[in-house]
N, C-alpha and C positions, 0 to 999 in steps of 0.2 A: 310239359306244353299240353297234352292231352286233355289238363283240367280247364283249359282256356276254351275249350269248345262245348262245355257242359255247364251243369247246373253250379259247378262252383269256380266259374268263370271269373265273378265279381270278386270273391275273396282272394282267387288266385291273382287277379291285377293289383290289388291291393298290398298282397306280399313281395310283388315284383317291386311296385313303386317304393315299398319301404326299403327292399335291399339296395335299389339304386340310389336313393337319398342317403341313406345312414352307413352301407356297408361297400358299395361299389363293386361287389363281389356277390355272385348268388350261383347256385346249382341248376342245371337246365337239364330235366329228366324227360322221357318220353317225348323227344324232339323229331320222331318220325325216321332217324337215321339207326337203321338194325344193329344191334351188338354183334351179330355175326359178321357183318360188314366193318366195323371198327376194330373186331378182334383180327379181322385180315389184314387192315391197315396196320395195327400193331405189329402182327408177325413178320410181314414183310420188311417192315422196318429194322426190327430187330435182328432179322437175317442179314439185311443190308450191313449193318453195323458190324457183325460178327465175321463177315466174308471179308469187307472191304475198308473198315473204318476201326477196327479195333485198335489199331495202334497208331492212329491218326487223330484228326480233329474230331471233336465230338459232336458239332453241330453243321447242319447244312440247312439251307434255305431254297425254296422253291417259290417261283412267283408266278401267278395266274393272270392277274388283270394291272394294267391294260394289256398287257404282253405277257407270253408265259415263256420261261425258261427252263421248263422242264425237260427239253431234249436237250439240253446244255449240260445237266447234270451228270458227270461222269459214273460210271459203274451201275447205275440203275438199270435192273432188267426190264424186259418189255412190259411183264406183267406189273410191276412195281410202279412203272410210269403211267400205265392205265389206271389203275386202281387210285393212285393219287389224283389223277385227272378227275375222277368220278368223285371222289371224295371231296374234292374242291367244289365241284357243282352243286353237291349237295350241302356244302356248308355256306356257299355264297346264298343259296335259298334261304337257310337257315337265319343267317344275318340279317336277310333282308325281312323276314318274317318279323324276327326279334325288334327291328327298328319301327316296325308298324305297332307292336305293342307299346312302345316307348313313346312312341307320338300321341297313343289315345291316352294314356297315362298324363303324359306333361300338357294334354289340351292343346296340342297345335296341330296344323293341318296334316291331314293325312298326306303320307308320302313326304313330308317336310325334309326327313332326316336322310332319305334316301336321295334326295335332291342336293342337299347341302354336301352330302359325300361325293356327289358325281362330278361335279365341275363340267368340261365340256369334253373330256375324255372317259368317264367312268371313274368309278372308285379303284382304290389300289387294293389289291387282295393278295396276300401271299401267307406261306408257311415257313414256321421254324420249326425243326425237327433237332430235337437235343438228347443226349444220352449222356447220364451222370454216373461213372464208375465209384464203386465205395471210397471213400476217402479214410486211409489208413490213420490218419492224425487230424481229425474234424477240428480239433482244438487250435490248430494251426491257420485252418482254411475257414473263410468266413462264408462262404457259398457266393450267392448273388446278394449284394447288399441292398440296405434298403433304399427303395425308389419309388416312383409312379412311373406307368407307362405312357409315352408319349400318343399314343394311337389313338383312335376310334374305339373300336369295340375288339375284342380279344376273346377266342374260343380256344379254351385249354382243355386238351383230353391228355389224360395222364394215366399210366399203369397202376396197380395198387401197391406198389412195394415201397411205402411211405411216402408221404407227402412232401414234408420240409416246407412247404408253404406257409407262411404267417403273415397275418395282416395286421396293421397298428389300428387299434380301435380303443379311444379313449386313454391314449398314452400307455397301452400295455399290448404286447404281442399277443395276438391270438392264433393257435395251431389250426390250419384247415386240414379235416380228416382225409385220408386217401379216400378218393372217389372214382369210380369207374364211368361216371356220366361226366358231362360237359360242364365245366366251369367258366363262366363268363366273367371278364373283367372289364370294367369302364375305363377307358383312357382320359387323357388330358383334353384330347380334341374333342370328345364329346361332353367332357364338364365344361369347355368354353361354348359349345354349342348351347348347351343347355341352361348358360349363365349361371352356373355352379348349383343349380338345382339337383343335378345328379353328379356323383362324387367320383373322383379319379383318386384311388385309397392307397397310401403308402404299404408297400409289403416287401417281402424278403423271401428268398429259399436258403435252407440252411443245408450244408454238404451232408449227402448220405454217408451214413457210417458202416452200412452192409448192404451188399446186393445192389446191381445196377437198376437205375431209375430211368425212364423214358417219359419224354414229354412231346406233343404236337400241338403248337401254338398256333392258331390261325388268326391273321390281322385283317380285319375290315377297316379301310381307313380312307380319309378324304382323298381324291385325286390330286395330281400334282400342280393343275391349277385351280382347285377348289379354294375358296376364300372362307377360313375357319373364323367365324364371328358368332356373338350371342344371337339367336333366333329373336326377331322383333318382338314378337308375342311373349317373351320371356324377359324381355328387356325393360321392364317397366320400372325396375329398380336399378341401380348403378347405371343409370342410363348415359351419364357422360363416359363410363368406362366404355360402353358398348360402341358409342361412338367413336371414340379416339384410340381404342386399342383394338386390333384384330385379334392378337393373340395375347392376352392379358398377363400381367407381371406376376399372378398369383401361382402361375405354373412354375414349378422348380424340381431340381433333382429328378429327372426323367431319364429314360432310356430309350 
């Protein structure tokens, strides 16, 4: 995101716009959250799995907005709770900065997406932390099947032990290489708000064949009472759909 502040801003905004229209995924680097801090989040989370969850479920969820449940998650030590709260604060700011760039590229009112997500109580914002152990027989396990995400914007942080993530592009599955930066995934609700201008893309995750793989997904979603419908500024086509369907029927196969 550093390039958005310099001479390369115009080109970078064009690249972002193309990624949102044609891929629904993109890598976000130089976003202002230090690698040292993200490494600390990863280390604490892996220690938590090793100490408390190695023989239990492989996923836990933290909710930050509108109300936090982080104090209710068992076995998290005080440092882990504090670091995850700080992490969420930084990522909420990042998500809001990103929505401003999307508004500019879409040619809609500044702050529109933030307002659309807020409702009367603010957006929903939470984390899903997942640990994927190696699968001894990956040919018998399909991993996370093909789907789109029912969310607004997903910020995905992964370790570098193999991605397993694939996107469906022009009828072919495309591998997403392991990245230690942030992967941004646009969900169904953002596709609705942009009236299909930006895409929620079918993707899947293959089972790991060696080593543990960890991911932290942060979901920035419309609030509980937010009305999800196309922006009037983007509803010049398919206007009948925009008026008659709050959540269009083109959305399918979601999680």
